[in-house]
ROVEX-662211 format. One record per residue (C-alpha): x, y, z; residue in one letter. Coordinates in nm, 4 decimals. Each point is the difference from the previous one (the first is absolute). Example, Ala and Ser with C-alpha at 12.3 -4.5 7.8 and 13.67 -1.06 7.14 Angstrom:
<site east="1.2300" north="-0.4500" up="0.7800" code="A"/>
<site east="0.1370" north="0.3440" up="-0.0660" code="S"/>
This chain:
<site east="31.5386" north="-7.7475" up="29.4412" code="X"/>
<site east="0.3459" north="-0.0159" up="-0.1677" code="X"/>
<site east="0.1108" north="-0.0912" up="-0.3573" code="X"/>
<site east="0.1933" north="-0.3034" up="-0.1114" code="X"/>
<site east="0.1231" north="0.0820" up="-0.3480" code="X"/>
<site east="0.1086" north="-0.2884" up="-0.1764" code="X"/>
<site east="-0.0439" north="-0.2290" up="-0.3214" code="X"/>
<site east="0.0456" north="-0.3602" up="-0.1032" code="X"/>
<site east="0.1824" north="0.1556" up="-0.3039" code="X"/>
<site east="0.2863" north="0.0460" up="0.2264" code="X"/>
<site east="0.0583" north="-0.3803" up="0.0203" code="X"/>
<site east="0.0965" north="0.0110" up="-0.3767" code="X"/>
<site east="0.3240" north="0.1681" up="0.0647" code="X"/>
<site east="0.2244" north="-0.2936" up="-0.0495" code="X"/>
<site east="0.3397" north="0.0231" up="0.1664" code="X"/>
<site east="0.1060" north="-0.3584" up="-0.0740" code="X"/>
<site east="0.0446" north="-0.3162" up="0.2017" code="X"/>
<site east="0.1464" north="0.0315" up="0.3435" code="X"/>
<site east="-0.0178" north="0.3921" up="0.0049" code="X"/>
<site east="-0.0971" north="0.1362" up="0.3335" code="X"/>
<site east="-0.2200" north="0.2617" up="-0.1328" code="X"/>
<site east="-0.2549" north="-0.2506" up="-0.1192" code="X"/>
<site east="-0.3827" north="0.0242" up="-0.0520" code="X"/>
<site east="-0.0715" north="-0.1968" up="0.3170" code="X"/>
<site east="0.1163" north="0.3005" up="0.1927" code="X"/>
<site east="-0.3119" north="0.1989" up="-0.1180" code="X"/>
<site east="-0.2369" north="-0.2971" up="0.0746" code="X"/>
<site east="0.1333" north="-0.0407" up="0.3358" code="X"/>
<site east="-0.0669" north="0.3600" up="0.1041" code="X"/>
<site east="-0.3486" north="0.0065" up="-0.1457" code="X"/>
<site east="-0.0873" north="-0.3502" up="0.1579" code="X"/>
<site east="0.1319" north="0.1350" up="0.3330" code="X"/>
<site east="-0.2170" north="0.2955" up="-0.0062" code="X"/>
<site east="-0.3235" north="-0.1821" up="-0.1048" code="X"/>
<site east="0.0559" north="-0.2095" up="0.3326" code="X"/>
<site east="-0.0491" north="0.3202" up="0.2030" code="X"/>
<site east="-0.3072" north="0.0472" up="0.2258" code="X"/>
<site east="-0.0443" north="0.3375" up="-0.1526" code="X"/>
<site east="-0.0140" north="-0.1172" up="-0.3588" code="X"/>
<site east="-0.3443" north="0.1547" up="-0.0311" code="X"/>
<site east="0.1554" north="0.3456" up="0.0453" code="X"/>
<site east="0.2202" north="-0.0451" up="-0.3184" code="X"/>
<site east="-0.0853" north="0.1334" up="-0.3356" code="X"/>
<site east="0.2013" north="-0.1871" up="-0.2705" code="X"/>
<site east="0.0965" north="0.2190" up="-0.2962" code="X"/>
<site east="0.1420" north="-0.1154" up="-0.3316" code="X"/>
<site east="0.2673" north="0.2716" up="-0.0825" code="X"/>
<site east="0.0172" north="0.1897" up="-0.3268" code="X"/>
<site east="0.3298" north="0.0111" up="-0.2089" code="X"/>
<site east="0.2266" north="0.2876" up="0.0320" code="X"/>
<site east="0.0547" north="0.2201" up="-0.3212" code="X"/>
<site east="0.3464" north="0.0374" up="-0.1546" code="X"/>
<site east="-0.0160" north="0.3749" up="0.0728" code="X"/>
<site east="-0.0611" north="-0.0922" up="0.3913" code="X"/>
<site east="0.3089" north="-0.2463" up="-0.0142" code="X"/>
<site east="0.1954" north="0.2961" up="-0.1685" code="X"/>
<site east="-0.0776" north="0.2080" up="0.3215" code="X"/>
<site east="0.3099" north="-0.2019" up="0.1254" code="X"/>
<site east="0.1649" north="-0.2251" up="-0.2462" code="X"/>
<site east="0.1683" north="0.1173" up="-0.3223" code="X"/>
<site east="-0.1602" north="-0.0868" up="-0.3428" code="X"/>
<site east="0.2973" north="-0.2225" up="-0.0915" code="X"/>
<site east="-0.0619" north="-0.2169" up="0.3183" code="X"/>
<site east="-0.3534" north="-0.0335" up="-0.0704" code="X"/>
<site east="0.0661" north="-0.0974" up="-0.3719" code="X"/>
<site east="0.2566" north="-0.2670" up="0.1202" code="X"/>
<site east="-0.2537" north="-0.1757" up="0.2312" code="X"/>
<site east="-0.2743" north="0.0116" up="-0.2681" code="X"/>
<site east="0.2335" north="-0.1182" up="-0.2766" code="X"/>
<site east="0.1481" north="-0.2778" up="0.2107" code="X"/>
<site east="-0.3526" north="-0.1294" up="0.0657" code="X"/>
<site east="-0.1041" north="0.0271" up="-0.3516" code="X"/>
<site east="0.2989" north="-0.2031" up="-0.1028" code="X"/>
<site east="-0.1023" north="-0.2831" up="0.2250" code="X"/>
<site east="0.1682" north="0.0945" up="0.3270" code="X"/>
<site east="0.3562" north="0.0039" up="0.1350" code="X"/>
<site east="0.2050" north="0.0699" up="0.3262" code="X"/>
<site east="0.0751" north="0.3822" up="0.0182" code="X"/>
<site east="0.2363" north="-0.0837" up="0.2849" code="X"/>
<site east="0.0824" north="-0.3427" up="0.1712" code="X"/>
<site east="-0.2969" north="0.0418" up="0.2332" code="X"/>
<site east="-0.2571" north="0.2099" up="-0.2069" code="X"/>
<site east="-0.2081" north="-0.2026" up="-0.2516" code="X"/>
<site east="-0.2180" north="0.1050" up="-0.2843" code="X"/>
<site east="-0.2638" north="-0.2374" up="-0.1331" code="X"/>
<site east="-0.2117" north="0.0605" up="-0.2984" code="X"/>
<site east="-0.2894" north="0.1350" up="0.2148" code="X"/>
<site east="0.2275" north="0.1929" up="0.2382" code="X"/>
<site east="-0.0204" north="0.3586" up="-0.1564" code="X"/>
<site east="-0.3731" north="0.0052" up="0.0139" code="X"/>
<site east="-0.0209" north="-0.1441" up="0.3606" code="X"/>
<site east="0.2681" north="0.2421" up="0.1244" code="X"/>
<site east="-0.2293" north="0.2877" up="-0.1261" code="X"/>
<site east="-0.2818" north="-0.1574" up="0.1857" code="X"/>
<site east="0.1962" north="-0.0371" up="0.3152" code="X"/>
<site east="0.0955" north="0.3650" up="-0.0129" code="X"/>
<site east="-0.3667" north="0.0863" up="-0.0770" code="X"/>
<site east="-0.0763" north="-0.1734" up="0.3364" code="X"/>
<site east="0.1891" north="0.2443" up="0.1843" code="X"/>
<site east="-0.1394" north="0.2829" up="-0.1973" code="X"/>
<site east="-0.3528" north="-0.1317" up="0.0711" code="X"/>
<site east="0.1143" north="0.0110" up="0.3705" code="X"/>
<site east="0.0957" north="0.3581" up="0.0029" code="X"/>
<site east="-0.3287" north="0.0688" up="-0.1735" code="X"/>
<site east="-0.1922" north="-0.1683" up="0.2742" code="X"/>
<site east="0.1538" north="0.2173" up="0.2659" code="X"/>
<site east="-0.0369" north="0.3364" up="-0.1851" code="X"/>
<site east="-0.3539" north="-0.0587" up="-0.1135" code="X"/>
<site east="-0.1502" north="-0.2362" up="0.2701" code="X"/>
<site east="0.2164" north="0.0261" up="0.2968" code="X"/>
<site east="0.0472" north="-0.3857" up="0.0117" code="X"/>
<site east="0.3175" north="-0.1987" up="0.0789" code="X"/>
<site east="0.1132" north="-0.2475" up="-0.2536" code="X"/>
<site east="0.2289" north="-0.3064" up="0.0033" code="X"/>
<site east="0.1344" north="-0.0690" up="-0.3530" code="X"/>
<site east="0.0943" north="-0.3614" up="-0.0504" code="X"/>
<site east="0.1738" north="0.0162" up="-0.3240" code="X"/>
<site east="0.3114" north="-0.1376" up="-0.1871" code="X"/>
<site east="0.2604" north="0.0717" up="-0.1490" code="X"/>
<site east="0.1116" north="0.1934" up="0.3012" code="X"/>
<site east="0.1757" north="0.3442" up="-0.0561" code="X"/>
<site east="0.2351" north="0.1564" up="0.2677" code="X"/>
<site east="0.3321" north="-0.0987" up="-0.1614" code="X"/>
<site east="-0.0894" north="0.1276" up="-0.3571" code="X"/>
<site east="0.1976" north="0.3105" up="-0.0788" code="X"/>
<site east="-0.0990" north="0.2814" up="-0.2376" code="X"/>
<site east="0.1723" north="-0.1598" up="-0.3014" code="X"/>
<site east="0.0339" north="-0.3779" up="0.0923" code="X"/>
<site east="-0.1697" north="-0.2986" up="0.1573" code="X"/>
<site east="0.1509" north="-0.2014" up="0.2790" code="X"/>
<site east="-0.0633" north="-0.2072" up="0.3126" code="X"/>
<site east="-0.3070" north="-0.1711" up="-0.1659" code="X"/>
<site east="-0.1479" north="0.3472" up="-0.0618" code="X"/>
<site east="-0.1102" north="0.1369" up="-0.3332" code="X"/>
<site east="-0.1633" north="0.3305" up="0.0746" code="X"/>
<site east="0.0356" north="0.1862" up="0.3396" code="X"/>
<site east="-0.3841" north="-0.0210" up="0.1028" code="X"/>
<site east="0.0617" north="0.1859" up="0.3114" code="X"/>
<site east="0.1830" north="0.2964" up="-0.1469" code="X"/>
<site east="-0.2351" north="0.0426" up="-0.2783" code="X"/>
<site east="-0.3067" north="-0.0125" up="0.2509" code="X"/>
<site east="0.1857" north="0.2733" up="0.1993" code="X"/>
<site east="0.0800" north="0.2155" up="-0.3184" code="X"/>
<site east="-0.3606" north="-0.0593" up="-0.1134" code="X"/>
<site east="-0.1421" north="0.1331" up="0.3220" code="X"/>
<site east="0.2053" north="0.3137" up="-0.0291" code="X"/>
<site east="-0.0173" north="0.0639" up="-0.3927" code="X"/>
<site east="-0.3624" north="-0.1082" up="-0.0594" code="X"/>
<site east="-0.2075" north="-0.0194" up="0.3198" code="X"/>
<site east="0.1510" north="0.3310" up="0.1517" code="X"/>
<site east="0.1333" north="-0.1417" up="0.3213" code="X"/>
<site east="0.2665" north="0.2451" up="0.1363" code="X"/>
<site east="0.2189" north="-0.2363" up="0.2297" code="X"/>
<site east="0.0383" north="-0.3814" up="-0.0274" code="X"/>
<site east="0.2097" north="-0.2333" up="0.2077" code="X"/>
<site east="0.0959" north="-0.3629" up="-0.0622" code="X"/>
<site east="0.0852" north="-0.2454" up="0.2707" code="X"/>
<site east="0.1755" north="-0.3165" up="-0.1163" code="X"/>
<site east="0.0194" north="-0.3036" up="0.2474" code="X"/>
<site east="0.1250" north="-0.2446" up="-0.2473" code="X"/>
<site east="0.3211" north="-0.1760" up="0.1074" code="X"/>
<site east="0.1816" north="0.1384" up="-0.2928" code="X"/>
<site east="0.0618" north="0.3648" up="-0.0597" code="X"/>
<site east="-0.2267" north="0.1470" up="-0.2802" code="X"/>
<site east="0.2916" north="0.1624" up="-0.1935" code="X"/>
<site east="-0.2307" north="0.1089" up="-0.2938" code="X"/>
<site east="-0.2526" north="0.1672" up="0.2025" code="X"/>
<site east="0.2525" north="0.1877" up="0.2025" code="X"/>
<site east="0.1855" north="0.1222" up="-0.3087" code="X"/>
<site east="-0.3208" north="0.1057" up="-0.1673" code="X"/>
<site east="-0.1410" north="0.1762" up="0.3045" code="X"/>
<site east="0.2924" north="0.1610" up="0.1471" code="X"/>
<site east="0.0270" north="0.2755" up="-0.2676" code="X"/>
<site east="-0.3531" north="0.1359" up="0.0639" code="X"/>
<site east="-0.0758" north="0.2389" up="0.2889" code="X"/>
<site east="-0.3536" north="-0.1287" up="0.0259" code="X"/>
<site east="0.0899" north="-0.3714" up="0.0466" code="X"/>
<site east="0.1701" north="-0.1805" up="0.3026" code="X"/>
<site east="0.1207" north="-0.3586" up="0.0248" code="X"/>
<site east="0.0647" north="-0.1946" up="0.3158" code="X"/>
<site east="0.1475" north="-0.3568" up="0.0064" code="X"/>
<site east="0.0735" north="-0.2603" up="0.2551" code="X"/>
<site east="0.2098" north="-0.2737" up="-0.1375" code="X"/>
<site east="0.2420" north="-0.2806" up="0.0501" code="X"/>
<site east="0.3652" north="0.1318" up="-0.0231" code="X"/>
<site east="0.2166" north="-0.0915" up="-0.1551" code="X"/>
<site east="-0.2000" north="-0.1561" up="-0.2735" code="X"/>
<site east="-0.1280" north="0.0217" up="-0.3470" code="X"/>
<site east="-0.0122" north="0.2401" up="-0.1844" code="X"/>
<site east="0.2946" north="0.1605" up="0.2090" code="X"/>
<site east="-0.1816" north="0.3452" up="0.0285" code="X"/>
<site east="-0.1703" north="0.1563" up="0.2805" code="X"/>
<site east="0.2906" north="0.1208" up="0.2241" code="X"/>
<site east="-0.0992" north="0.2283" up="0.2807" code="X"/>
<site east="0.1816" north="0.2902" up="-0.1289" code="X"/>
<site east="-0.2211" north="0.0137" up="-0.3205" code="X"/>
<site east="-0.2413" north="0.2833" up="0.0987" code="X"/>
<site east="-0.1435" north="0.1062" up="-0.3471" code="X"/>
<site east="0.0233" north="0.3455" up="-0.1522" code="X"/>
<site east="-0.2342" north="0.1747" up="0.2440" code="X"/>
<site east="0.0552" north="-0.2131" up="0.3062" code="X"/>
<site east="-0.2787" north="-0.2121" up="-0.1116" code="X"/>
<site east="0.1583" north="-0.3433" up="0.0221" code="X"/>
<site east="0.0395" north="-0.1997" up="0.3206" code="X"/>
<site east="0.1785" north="-0.3309" up="-0.0288" code="X"/>
<site east="-0.0019" north="-0.2452" up="0.3125" code="X"/>
<site east="0.2430" north="-0.2675" up="-0.0613" code="X"/>
<site east="-0.0650" north="-0.3042" up="0.2455" code="X"/>
<site east="0.2176" north="-0.2899" up="0.0661" code="X"/>
<site east="-0.0830" north="-0.3655" up="-0.1046" code="X"/>
<site east="-0.2183" north="-0.1547" up="0.2671" code="X"/>
<site east="-0.1721" north="0.3042" up="0.0977" code="X"/>
<site east="-0.3565" north="-0.0395" up="0.1272" code="X"/>
<site east="-0.2747" north="0.1711" up="0.1911" code="X"/>
<site east="0.2236" north="0.1946" up="0.2444" code="X"/>
<site east="0.2181" north="0.1336" up="-0.2731" code="X"/>
<site east="-0.2701" north="0.0960" up="-0.2174" code="X"/>
<site east="-0.2430" north="0.1577" up="0.2700" code="X"/>
<site east="0.2843" north="0.1896" up="0.1277" code="X"/>
<site east="0.0905" north="0.1436" up="-0.3510" code="X"/>
<site east="-0.3724" north="0.0969" up="-0.0593" code="X"/>
<site east="-0.0179" north="0.1786" up="0.3393" code="X"/>
<site east="0.3308" north="0.1786" up="-0.0206" code="X"/>
<site east="0.0283" north="0.0601" up="-0.3861" code="X"/>
<site east="-0.2780" north="-0.0842" up="-0.2298" code="X"/>
<site east="-0.2861" north="0.1859" up="0.1756" code="X"/>
<site east="0.2069" north="0.3082" up="0.0781" code="X"/>
<site east="0.1002" north="0.0144" up="-0.3728" code="X"/>
<site east="-0.3628" north="-0.0695" up="-0.1391" code="X"/>
<site east="-0.1549" north="0.2260" up="0.2492" code="X"/>
<site east="0.2309" north="0.3004" up="-0.0848" code="X"/>
<site east="-0.0520" north="-0.0673" up="-0.3829" code="X"/>
<site east="-0.3876" north="0.0332" up="0.0648" code="X"/>
<site east="-0.1039" north="-0.2095" up="-0.3021" code="X"/>
<site east="-0.3412" north="0.0270" up="-0.1499" code="X"/>
<site east="0.0431" north="-0.3470" up="-0.1508" code="X"/>
<site east="0.2171" north="-0.2744" up="0.1687" code="X"/>
<site east="0.0771" north="-0.3089" up="-0.2353" code="X"/>
<site east="0.1280" north="-0.3240" up="0.1478" code="X"/>
<site east="0.2564" north="-0.2149" up="-0.2002" code="X"/>
<site east="-0.1150" north="-0.3213" up="0.1978" code="X"/>
<site east="0.2604" north="-0.2691" up="-0.0441" code="X"/>
<site east="-0.0516" north="-0.2838" up="0.2206" code="X"/>
<site east="0.3429" north="-0.1564" up="-0.0471" code="X"/>
<site east="0.1222" north="0.1245" up="0.3452" code="X"/>
<site east="-0.2228" north="-0.2671" up="0.1417" code="X"/>
<site east="0.1597" north="-0.2695" up="0.2040" code="X"/>
<site east="-0.0410" north="-0.2952" up="-0.2598" code="X"/>
<site east="0.0865" north="0.1904" up="-0.3116" code="X"/>
<site east="0.2612" north="-0.1904" up="-0.2039" code="X"/>
<site east="0.1649" north="0.3288" up="-0.1378" code="X"/>
<site east="0.0070" north="0.1996" up="0.3143" code="X"/>
<site east="0.1513" north="-0.0295" up="0.3327" code="X"/>
<site east="-0.2299" north="0.1738" up="0.2440" code="X"/>
<site east="-0.2308" north="-0.1099" up="0.2741" code="X"/>
<site east="-0.3300" north="0.1796" up="-0.0403" code="X"/>
<site east="-0.3503" north="-0.1584" up="0.0556" code="X"/>
<site east="-0.3297" north="0.0806" up="-0.1513" code="X"/>
<site east="-0.1099" north="0.1998" up="0.2976" code="X"/>
<site east="0.3105" north="0.2205" up="-0.0412" code="X"/>
<site east="-0.1170" north="0.1121" up="-0.3507" code="X"/>
<site east="-0.3363" north="0.0681" up="0.1594" code="X"/>
<site east="0.1639" north="0.2432" up="0.2522" code="X"/>
<site east="0.2068" north="0.1740" up="-0.2877" code="X"/>
<site east="-0.3398" north="0.0470" up="-0.1698" code="X"/>
<site east="-0.1467" north="0.1624" up="0.3106" code="X"/>
<site east="0.2972" north="0.2210" up="0.0122" code="X"/>
<site east="-0.0674" north="0.1080" up="-0.3348" code="X"/>
<site east="-0.3654" north="0.0822" up="0.0604" code="X"/>
<site east="0.1039" north="0.2386" up="0.2780" code="X"/>
<site east="0.1557" north="0.2117" up="-0.2750" code="X"/>
<site east="-0.2869" north="-0.0225" up="-0.2733" code="X"/>
<site east="-0.3398" north="-0.1350" up="0.0510" code="X"/>
<site east="0.0015" north="-0.1903" up="-0.3409" code="X"/>
<site east="0.2910" north="-0.1983" up="-0.1247" code="X"/>
<site east="0.1091" north="-0.1250" up="-0.3452" code="X"/>
<site east="0.1747" north="-0.3376" up="0.0768" code="X"/>
<site east="0.1593" north="-0.1915" up="-0.2764" code="X"/>
<site east="0.1618" north="-0.3433" up="-0.0247" code="X"/>
<site east="0.3840" north="-0.0014" up="-0.0761" code="X"/>
<site east="0.1945" north="-0.2933" up="0.1106" code="X"/>
<site east="-0.0652" north="-0.3123" up="0.2131" code="X"/>
<site east="0.0723" north="-0.3501" up="-0.0995" code="X"/>
<site east="-0.1161" north="-0.2404" up="0.2727" code="X"/>
<site east="-0.3610" north="-0.0991" up="-0.0948" code="X"/>
<site east="-0.1327" north="-0.0403" up="0.3381" code="X"/>
<site east="0.1489" north="0.3070" up="0.1402" code="X"/>
<site east="-0.1308" north="0.1949" up="-0.2957" code="X"/>
<site east="-0.3619" north="-0.1302" up="0.0781" code="X"/>
<site east="0.0315" north="0.0888" up="0.3626" code="X"/>
<site east="0.1736" north="0.3310" up="-0.0248" code="X"/>
<site east="-0.2507" north="0.1347" up="-0.2799" code="X"/>
<site east="-0.2993" north="-0.1083" up="0.2136" code="X"/>
<site east="0.1594" north="0.1774" up="0.2912" code="X"/>
<site east="0.0371" north="0.3347" up="-0.1916" code="X"/>
<site east="-0.3231" north="-0.0177" up="-0.1629" code="X"/>
<site east="-0.1712" north="-0.0788" up="0.3409" code="X"/>
<site east="0.1714" north="0.3013" up="0.1576" code="X"/>
<site east="-0.1265" north="0.2177" up="-0.2936" code="X"/>
<site east="-0.3611" north="-0.1265" up="0.0576" code="X"/>
<site east="0.0067" north="0.0500" up="0.3699" code="X"/>
<site east="0.1011" north="0.3640" up="-0.0540" code="X"/>
<site east="-0.3016" north="0.0515" up="-0.2160" code="X"/>
<site east="-0.2512" north="-0.1558" up="0.2173" code="X"/>
């Protein structure tokens, strides 16, 4: 049994006509998972909203206030890519809350969780939104695990096609948190160079050339990702699971298939027996459905 943590409420975050981070992304993920032969092994959980104090574990009060006020004034674009609609502040709180619920399920029940929420988070910095992201769900979840739940060491693996600049910048100054990213290079947002190691050698960036596929990714897992994570010995492993490195994604340039994301998930389960996996990017609806199902089925098979 695993948890899928999601809400119909996430569909109401309105990014405007033609925006790639659209509500249909979430529906594609959940519809794909519901087609799994293991659907009876899934517990569907409607998430709580994070509190402003929980958001402050990572973000400045000024940033939180800016998102809230922008929503209350009817919405606006915080940058050319990052939209706020009237409901977005409240929905962003619930998106973060879903990741916090995932931490709680691992700590309290020893159950893996797959969070399917929007808006995503890994580009959000402490003091500003960017790259479709309002609050950094993953970084808040990692800090929550340390500060509230008493976890000693947390690692984040980010396989989104874009580097998670916000997550790295937030985690790299904490000796109890580690960040590892595989991402297309050079590409948005321009961060994630190999020489960026963090304040405590707690950052591993693996830039990959456009067109990379199974061979390049599996080689990186075997030679770099697994040694780094095993040396860190995390009590909790969180996966920022973007699926925009899939072969048909309109924003990425990689060649991954659903079974490759399943293999990545098996690698992670060799590090810790239970995972918190959360949706970041991914913009081809068919690939989103297939990749989400592949990851969910891998988590379920591990529990059986």
